[in-house]
C-alpha positions in Angstrom: 50.7 -10.8 -16.5 50.1 -14.1 -14.3 49.6 -14.3 -11.2 52.4 -15.7 -8.6 51.1 -18.9 -8.2 47.6 -18.7 -10.4 47.2 -20.5 -13.9 46.6 -17.7 -16.9 43.0 -19.0 -17.8 41.9 -17.6 -14.2 42.6 -14.5 -15.3 40.2 -14.8 -17.7 37.6 -16.0 -15.2 33.9 -14.7 -14.6 33.9 -15.7 -11.0 38.1 -13.8 -10.7 36.4 -10.9 -13.6 33.9 -10.0 -11.3 35.1 -10.3 -7.8 38.2 -7.8 -8.7 35.3 -5.2 -10.5 33.4 -5.5 -6.8 36.4 -5.0 -4.5 37.1 -2.2 -6.9 33.9 -0.7 -6.6 34.4 -0.9 -2.7 36.8 0.0 -1.7 38.2 3.5 -2.1 41.3 4.9 -1.8 40.0 6.9 1.5 39.7 3.4 2.9 42.2 1.3 2.5 44.9 1.3 5.4 48.3 2.7 4.9 49.3 -0.9 4.2 46.9 -2.0 1.1 48.1 1.8 -1.1 49.5 0.9 -3.9 52.8 2.5 -4.4 54.0 3.0 -8.4 55.9 0.5 -10.0 59.6 1.3 -9.5 60.5 -0.3 -12.6 58.5 1.8 -14.6 60.0 5.0 -16.2 56.7 6.6 -16.6 55.3 5.7 -13.0 51.6 4.5 -14.8 48.8 4.2 -12.0 47.6 1.0 -14.7 51.3 -0.6 -14.2 50.6 -2.0 -11.0 52.8 -5.0 -9.3 50.5 -7.7 -8.4 52.4 -9.8 -7.0 53.9 -7.3 -4.0 50.2 -6.2 -4.2 49.5 -9.4 -2.6 51.9 -10.3 -0.1 51.2 -6.6 1.5 47.6 -8.0 1.2 48.3 -11.2 3.1 50.6 -9.6 5.3 47.7 -6.3 6.4 45.2 -9.2 7.0 47.2 -11.6 9.5 47.5 -8.2 11.2 43.8 -8.1 11.2 42.8 -11.0 12.4 44.8 -10.6 15.1 43.5 -7.4 16.5 40.4 -8.2 15.6 40.0 -11.3 16.8 38.9 -10.8 20.7 35.8 -8.6 19.2 34.6 -11.2 16.9 34.1 -13.0 19.9 31.9 -10.7 22.0 30.2 -9.2 18.9 28.4 -11.8 16.3 29.2 -11.5 12.7 26.5 -12.2 10.1 26.8 -14.8 7.3 28.4 -11.6 4.6 31.5 -11.6 7.2 30.0 -7.6 9.4 29.6 -6.8 12.5 25.8 -6.8 13.5 24.5 -3.2 14.1 23.2 -3.8 17.8 25.8 -2.1 20.6 28.5 -4.6 22.0 27.7 -5.6 25.7 31.2 -5.1 27.4 31.3 -4.5 31.8 31.4 -0.8 31.6 33.3 -0.2 28.7 32.3 1.8 26.0 33.1 0.8 22.3 33.1 4.1 20.4 34.4 5.8 22.9 37.9 3.2 22.5 41.1 4.6 20.6 41.4 2.6 17.6 44.5 3.0 15.6 43.6 2.9 11.2 44.5 -0.8 11.2 41.8 -2.0 14.2 39.2 -0.3 12.4 36.5 -2.8 10.8 35.1 -1.3 7.5 32.0 -2.6 6.1 33.4 -3.0 2.7 35.9 -4.3 3.3 36.2 -8.6 3.8 37.6 -10.9 6.6 39.1 -14.2 7.3 37.2 -16.2 9.5 38.8 -19.3 10.0 36.5 -21.3 11.8 33.5 -20.5 8.9 36.1 -21.6 6.5 36.3 -24.9 8.2 32.8 -26.3 8.4 32.4 -24.7 4.7 35.2 -27.1 3.8 33.6 -29.5 5.5 30.6 -29.3 4.4 32.2 -29.4 0.8 33.4 -32.9 1.6 30.1 -34.3 2.2 28.7 -33.2 -1.3 29.2 -35.8 -3.6 29.7 -34.7 -7.2 30.5 -35.6 -11.0 32.8 -33.0 -12.0 36.6 -31.8 -10.7 36.8 -28.7 -7.8 37.9 -25.2 -8.6 39.5 -23.3 -6.5 39.5 -20.0 -5.7 42.6 -18.4 -7.1 41.8 -15.3 -4.4 40.2 -16.0 -1.4 40.9 -12.4 0.1 38.3 -11.0 -2.4 35.3 -12.8 -1.7 33.4 -12.6 1.4 33.7 -15.5 3.6 30.0 -15.8 2.6 31.5 -16.9 -0.8 33.0 -21.0 -1.1 36.4 -20.2 -1.0 36.3 -23.0 -3.3 33.9 -23.1 -6.5 32.6 -26.3 -7.0 29.1 -27.9 -8.5 28.0 -28.7 -5.0 28.6 -25.1 -3.8 26.3 -23.6 -6.5 22.6 -23.3 -6.9 21.0 -26.4 -7.3 19.0 -26.6 -11.4 15.8 -26.9 -11.5 14.1 -29.5 -12.5 12.9 -28.8 -16.0 9.8 -30.3 -15.6 8.8 -31.5 -19.5 7.5 -34.5 -20.3 7.6 -36.3 -23.7 4.4 -37.5 -25.2 3.4 -39.5 -28.4 -0.2 -38.8 -29.8 -1.6 -41.1 -32.7 -4.4 -40.2 -34.3 -6.5 -42.9 -36.0 -5.0 -43.9 -39.3 -2.2 -44.6 -37.0 -0.1 -41.4 -37.8 2.3 -39.9 -34.6 3.2 -37.1 -32.9 5.9 -36.3 -30.2 5.3 -33.7 -28.0 7.3 -32.3 -25.4 4.7 -30.4 -22.9 5.3 -28.7 -19.0 4.3 -31.0 -16.6 0.9 -28.4 -15.5 0.0 -28.8 -19.3 -4.1 -29.4 -19.1 -5.5 -32.0 -21.6 -7.7 -29.6 -23.0 -4.3 -27.4 -23.4 -2.5 -29.9 -25.4 -5.6 -30.3 -27.7 -4.9 -27.0 -28.4 -1.8 -26.8 -29.0 -2.2 -30.3 -32.2 -4.8 -28.4 -33.9 -2.4 -25.4 -34.3 0.2 -27.4 -35.2 -2.2 -29.3 -37.3 -3.6 -27.2 -39.0 -6.8 -28.0 -38.2 -10.6 -25.9 -37.4 -10.5 -25.7 -33.3 -14.3 -25.9 -32.7 -13.9 -27.1 -28.5 -14.3 -30.6 -29.6 -11.1 -32.1 -30.2 -10.3 -34.2 -27.0 -7.3 -36.8 -25.5 -8.0 -40.1 -25.1 -6.5 -42.6 -22.8 -6.6 -46.0 -25.0 -5.1 -49.5 -23.5 -5.4 -51.7 -26.6 -4.6 -55.0 -23.8 -7.5 -55.0 -21.9 -9.8 -53.2 -24.5 -9.8 -50.2 -22.2 -10.2 -46.6 -23.9 -11.9 -43.5 -22.1 -11.7 -39.3 -22.5 -9.4 -36.9 -20.9 -11.2 -34.6 -18.8 -10.1 -31.4 -20.4 -8.6 -30.2 -16.9 -6.2 -33.3 -16.0 -3.3 -33.3 -16.2 -1.7 -35.3 -19.0 2.2 -36.0 -17.4 0.1 -36.9 -14.6 -2.1 -39.4 -16.6 1.1 -40.7 -18.1 2.7 -41.7 -15.0 -0.9 -44.4 -14.8 -0.3 -45.6 -18.3 1.6 -48.8 -19.4 3.9 -49.1 -22.2 1.5 -50.4 -24.3 -1.3 -48.2 -23.8 -1.5 -44.4 -25.7 -3.2 -40.7 -26.0 -5.4 -40.6 -29.5 -6.3 -37.6 -30.9 -9.8 -37.6 -31.8 -13.2 -35.8 -32.2 -15.6 -36.1 -29.3 -19.2 -34.4 -29.9 -21.3 -35.4 -27.2 -18.3 -34.8 -24.4 -20.8 -32.1 -22.8 -23.5 -32.9 -24.7 -25.3 -33.5 -21.8 -25.5 -29.6 -20.9 -27.4 -28.7 -24.1 -30.5 -31.9 -23.7 -30.0 -33.5 -20.3 -33.3 -35.2 -21.1 -32.2 -37.1 -23.8 -29.2 -38.8 -20.8 -31.1 -38.9 -18.1 -34.2 -40.7 -18.4 -36.7 -40.5 -15.8 -36.8 -44.5 -14.6 -33.5 -44.1 -14.4 -33.4 -40.8 -12.9 -34.5 -42.0 -8.4 -34.7 -38.6 -7.9 -37.9 -38.5 -10.5 -39.5 -41.2 -9.8 -40.1 -39.7 -6.0 -41.6 -36.6 -7.4 -43.9 -38.1 -10.2 -43.6 -35.7 -12.7 -41.6 -34.2 -15.6 -38.5 -32.1 -14.0 -37.1 -28.9 -15.6 -33.9 -29.5 -17.6 -31.8 -26.7 -15.4 -33.4 -28.5 -12.0 -31.7 -31.7 -13.3 -28.6 -30.5 -13.9 -28.6 -28.2 -10.6 -28.8 -31.6 -8.5 -26.2 -33.9 -10.0 -24.2 -30.6 -10.3 -24.9 -29.6 -6.3 -22.8 -31.1 -3.6 -25.5 -30.7 -1.0 -28.3 -32.5 -3.5 -28.7 -36.4 -3.8 -29.1 -37.8 -6.9 -29.4 -40.9 -8.2 -28.8 -43.1 -11.2 -30.4 -46.6 -10.9 -31.9 -49.9 -13.0 -30.3 -53.2 -14.0 -27.2 -54.1 -15.1 -24.6 -57.2 -16.2 -21.9 -57.4 -13.6 -19.0 -59.3 -14.1 -17.8 -61.5 -11.1 -14.7 -61.0 -10.3 -11.4 -63.4 -11.0 -15.0 -65.3 -13.0 -15.8 -65.1 -16.7 -20.1 -65.0 -15.6 -22.0 -62.2 -15.3 -24.6 -62.1 -12.9 -28.3 -59.7 -14.1 -28.4 -57.1 -10.6 -30.3 -53.6 -9.4 -27.5 -51.7 -8.9 -27.4 -48.1 -7.6 -25.0 -44.8 -8.9 -24.5 -42.4 -5.7 -21.6 -40.3 -4.9 -20.3 -42.7 -2.5 -20.1 -45.1 -4.7 -22.0 -48.0 -6.8 -23.3 -50.7 -5.4 -25.9 -53.8 -5.7 -29.1 -54.6 -4.5 -29.2 -58.6 -3.2 -32.4 -58.7 -3.0 -34.5 -57.6 -6.2 -35.1 -54.2 -6.2 -34.4 -52.8 -2.4 -32.6 -50.4 -1.0 -32.6 -51.0 2.4 -29.0 -51.2 3.7 -28.4 -54.4 4.6 -29.7 -55.8 1.1 -26.5 -53.0 -0.3 -23.4 -54.4 -1.0 -20.1 -52.3 -2.3 -18.7 -52.7 -6.0 -16.7 -49.6 -7.0 -15.2 -46.2 -5.0 -15.4 -42.8 -7.8 -12.6 -41.5 -6.0 -9.9 -43.1 -7.1 -11.3 -44.5 -10.3 -11.8 -43.4 -13.6 -14.8 -45.9 -15.9 -14.0 -46.6 -19.3 -15.6 -47.6 -22.5 -14.6 -51.0 -23.5 -13.3 -52.2 -27.2 -15.1 -55.7 -28.5 -16.2 -56.8 -24.7 -17.7 -60.2 -26.2 -14.1 -60.8 -27.6 -12.1 -60.2 -24.3 -14.8 -60.5 -21.5 -17.7 -62.9 -23.2 -19.7 -60.1 -22.4 -23.5 -60.1 -22.9 -24.3 -57.4 -25.0 -22.1 -55.0 -27.3 -22.6 -51.7 -24.7 -19.9 -52.6 -21.8 -18.2 -50.0 -19.8 -15.6 -50.4 -17.0 -14.7 -49.3 -13.9 -11.0 -49.2 -13.3 -9.0 -48.3 -10.3 -6.1 -45.6 -10.6 -4.2 -48.2 -9.1 -4.1 -50.8 -11.2 -2.6 -51.0 -14.8 -2.1 -54.8 -16.8 -4.3 -56.3 -14.1 -8.5 -57.1 -15.7 -9.2 -58.7 -12.2 -9.3 -56.4 -10.8 -11.6 -54.0 -13.5 -15.2 -53.7 -12.1 -16.8 -54.7 -15.7 -20.8 -54.0 -16.2 -23.0 -54.0 -19.1 -26.5 -52.4 -19.7 -29.2 -53.4 -22.1 -27.9 -50.6 -24.4 -26.1 -47.2 -25.9 -28.5 -45.1 -24.0 -28.4 -46.5 -21.1 -24.9 -47.2 -20.9 -24.3 -42.9 -21.7 -26.3 -42.3 -18.5 -24.4 -44.4 -16.7 -20.6 -42.9 -17.9 -22.6 -39.8 -17.9 -23.8 -39.2 -14.3 -20.2 -41.3 -13.3 -18.2 -38.2 -14.6 -20.9 -35.4 -12.3 -20.6 -37.3 -9.5 -16.9 -37.2 -9.8 -15.5 -34.1 -11.1 -19.8 -32.5 -10.3 -18.3 -28.5 -11.3 -15.5 -28.7 -12.6 -17.2 -29.7 -15.8 -19.6 -27.2 -16.0 -17.2 -24.4 -15.6 -14.8 -27.0 -18.6 -18.0 -26.5 -20.6 -18.3 -22.9 -19.5 -14.7 -21.4 -20.4 -15.0 -21.8 -24.5 -18.0 -19.8 -24.8 -16.4 -16.8 -22.2 -13.1 -16.9 -24.7 -14.8 -16.2 -27.9 -14.3 -12.6 -27.7 -10.3 -13.4 -27.5 -7.7 -14.4 -30.3 -5.3 -17.0 -28.5 -2.2 -18.1 -30.5 -4.1 -21.2 -30.7 -7.1 -20.8 -32.4 -8.5 -20.3 -35.5 -11.5 -18.6 -36.5 -14.7 -21.1 -37.5 -17.9 -20.6 -38.9 -21.2 -21.3 -36.2 -23.3 -23.7 -38.2 -24.8 -24.6 -35.2 -28.8 -25.8 -36.1 -30.2 -22.6 -34.0 -28.7 -20.2 -36.3 -29.6 -21.6 -39.9 -32.9 -21.3 -40.9 -34.9 -21.0 -43.9 -34.3 -17.7 -45.9 -36.5 -16.3 -48.8 -34.7 -13.5 -50.8 -36.7 -12.6 -53.8 -37.7 -9.5 -52.1 -36.5 -6.8 -51.6 -35.0 -7.9 -47.6 -34.4 -11.2 -46.2 -38.0 -12.9 -44.8 -37.6 -16.1 -42.9 -39.8 -19.0 -44.1 -41.9 -20.5 -40.8 -44.2 -23.0 -43.5 -42.3 -25.9 -43.3 -44.5 -27.0 -46.5 -43.0 -23.3 -48.5 -39.4 -24.3 -46.6 -38.7 -27.6 -48.5 -40.3 -26.4 -52.0 -37.3 -23.6 -51.1 -34.8 -26.0 -50.8 -36.0 -28.2 -54.5 -35.8 -24.7 -56.1 -32.8 -23.8 -54.7 -31.1 -27.0 -55.8 -32.4 -26.4 -58.9 -31.0 -23.0 -59.0 -27.2 -24.5 -58.6 -27.7 -26.8 -61.3 -28.5 -24.1 -63.7 -25.8 -21.7 -62.7 -23.3 -24.8 -63.0 -25.0 -25.3 -66.7 -24.4 -21.5 -67.2 -20.9 -21.4 -65.7 -20.0 -24.7 -67.7 -21.9 -22.4 -71.3 -20.0 -19.4 -70.7 -16.7 -20.6 -69.8 -14.1 -21.9 -70.8 -13.5 -26.0 -71.2 -10.9 -26.0 -68.7 -10.5 -28.4 -66.2 -12.6 -26.4 -63.3 -15.4 -27.3 -65.2 -15.4 -30.3 -66.9 -17.7 -33.2 -65.6 -14.4 -35.5 -64.2 -14.2 -32.7 -61.5 -17.6 -34.0 -59.7 -16.6 -37.2 -59.3 -13.4 -36.6 -57.4 -13.3 -32.7 -56.0 -15.2 -34.6 -52.5 -12.0 -36.5 -52.3 -10.3 -32.7 -50.6 -12.5 -32.6 -48.0 -12.7 -33.9 -43.7 -16.0 -35.7 -43.9 -15.5 -38.5 -46.9 -13.4 -41.5 -45.3 -12.8 -43.2 -49.1 -13.4 -47.3 -49.2 -14.5 -48.0 -45.9 -16.9 -50.8 -44.1 -19.8 -49.9 -42.9 -18.6 -51.5 -39.9 -15.7 -48.9 -39.9 -17.7 -46.1 -40.4 -20.1 -47.4 -37.0 -17.3 -47.1 -35.2 -16.2 -44.0 -36.1 -19.2 -43.0 -35.8 -19.3 -44.3 -31.8 -16.2 -42.9 -31.7 -16.9 -39.5 -31.8 -19.8 -39.1 -29.9 -23.2 -40.3 -31.3 -24.9 -37.1 -31.5 -27.8 -36.0 -33.8 -26.1 -34.5 -37.1 -23.1 -36.6 -37.0 -22.5 -37.7 -40.5 -19.5 -38.8 -42.8 -19.5 -39.7 -46.6 -18.0 -43.3 -48.2 -17.8 -45.1 -51.0 -20.2 -47.2 -51.9 -19.8 -50.8 -51.4 -22.0 -52.8 -53.5 -22.2 -50.1 -56.3 -19.1 -48.5 -58.0 -20.1 -45.8 -59.3 -22.8 -44.7 -55.8 -21.5 -43.1 -52.7 -23.0 -43.7 -48.9 -24.3 -40.9 -46.5 -23.8 -42.3 -42.8 -25.4 -40.8 -40.4 -26.2 -40.3 -36.4 -29.4 -39.8 -35.3 -31.5 -40.7 -31.5 -27.8 -42.3 -30.7 -29.3 -45.1 -34.2 -26.9 -44.4 -37.1 -28.5 -45.1 -40.6 -27.0 -45.3 -44.4 -28.5 -43.4 -47.0 -27.5 -43.6 -50.8 -26.3 -41.2 -53.3 -26.8 -41.9 -56.3 -25.3 -40.9 -59.9 -27.6 -39.8 -63.1 -27.5 -37.8 -65.4 -29.3 -35.4 -67.9 -28.0 -33.4 -71.0 -25.1 -35.3 -71.0 -23.8 -33.9 -67.3 -22.9 -36.3 -64.1 -25.5 -34.7 -60.4 -25.6 -37.0 -57.6 -28.8 -37.5 -55.7 -30.4 -38.4 -52.3 -33.8 -38.2 -53.0 -34.7 -40.4 -56.2 -33.6 -37.2 -58.6 -35.8 -34.9 -57.3 -33.5 -33.0 -55.3 -29.4 -33.2 -58.0 -26.5 -31.6 -57.8 -23.6 -31.4 -59.5 -20.9 -32.5 -57.0 -20.7 -34.0 -53.1 -19.8 -30.6 -51.4 -23.4 -28.7 -52.7 -25.8 -31.6 -51.2 -23.6 -31.4 -48.0 -24.1 -27.7 -47.8 -27.2 -27.6 -48.7 -28.2 -30.6 -46.6 -26.5 -28.4 -43.2 -29.0 -26.1 -44.5 -32.6 -28.2 -45.1 -33.1 -31.1 -43.5 -35.0 -32.9 -46.4 -35.3 -36.4 -46.4 -32.6 -37.0 -43.2 -34.0 -37.4 -40.4 -31.6 -34.4 -38.9 -29.7 -32.0 -40.5 -25.8 -32.9 -41.2 -24.3 -30.5 -38.4 -21.0 -32.3 -37.4 -18.2 -34.1 -40.1 -16.9 -37.2 -38.3 -13.1 -35.6 -39.4 -9.5 -37.9 -38.5 -6.8 -35.3 -38.8 -2.8 -36.6 -39.7 -0.7 -35.6 -37.2 
């Protein structure tokens, strides 16, 4: 049954149903005045309680509220009302009159469960709603009498609770091969969390070496985001041409393992003052402690602001900023000139610095203020003599800016080894400390300490693999799994094999992924179509070793040492040199990997 003056669809409105249910539970029969008592419908022959004349009920309620408001208008002026229309619990302060002692009629009694009309409050609410701007039409409340004064008489979008912002950002991530993935992230997602999300979605191994790279192709700059940095915040400072890259970075926390390799004594002023060898722990403690005052010093090529010329100056890096000496190597305050600030800046590696900025060497880096987006004139361009010194400047800048935060980021993966995350997958440890030469010829395993014995054991292991492979070919059926052609293609499924890339491209990949000892990749040889090349990084230098095929008894093998150690395929060769150094300067530790997103 529809109400007088109200459309039928309001009967099914959720707000209307909630108000009716709430009014039914808060208005028992003994609390309702005589005017509010429901009378059975006279037209109904059975006089059922559920068949009620709603129109007569609404008219009775309106007349009763009008009489109730006229009676209680005097009391409402002296008694403060709460926002829900209830009287204050404090007693009324009137002149010699005790309110509880006054006789009141049933109509004059005010029950806390009964709503009341307050025209002043309603008028203020209507004025406030007129000031609110909304694109949706206002929906009138069909039963304002059943609502408390705090409830709005008009259900407009402005009166409803405002929706909180979603805080979601759209980020597009690119891999080294040019493929991209669009990811929706929250505003508080860090670079580490996003990398683990990409690892989970790309089904690759999580060895805590993945990083997010901020790349500016128009400026030729790139840097790895720190694990604690917010991705959405970094994206706001980037231009439309800039992008994020998903890449391996094995050197991200390598300075915590071998700090002396990153900080030469001639570049650390504190080491020069002590005139002695500094322990690694003490060196890191001075960089991480805010009370100590370490300093990095050395000659750098500095590009003049707004010009193409470069000058070789003696530069000092301190916690307060980057300075240069105007008089040789003098450190007197009157000879120091301020170059760049560390607090509101980030340090970037420069790509193709000779072509873009006419740099004197290939080891260029840049200090870019956060406010600068596309102006190369405001960038502080610097150039080092070699890669070792450039790594020292880059690492010292990160330590001076972030301090103990870097150490916490480095320790987080180690502290979570026992906790299984839904992003990560268990991986096998291939650290150098866990890979030793073993002898299993006896009852128990024995560690081989003698290097000569270890080398002979490695050669015997290589021959044993060859004999085992021959035995399997003899005993097994001539299936494609044991054919000689499989050894020439099985390596193509490995992440460390990159096919037909040039020497320059292999150099670029090694440099981008950290230049740490043991970083390697395999590629096709450009000079010999049947051979392969192992590209290996050692002491920040890239070396190449040719893998030649050789035939014996009608079967093809691969060797690095002119046939002394032979392998049936490249997978066996890589696994062998991951355990044994052999003729290489170091073991194979970190595969140079590219994952397609």
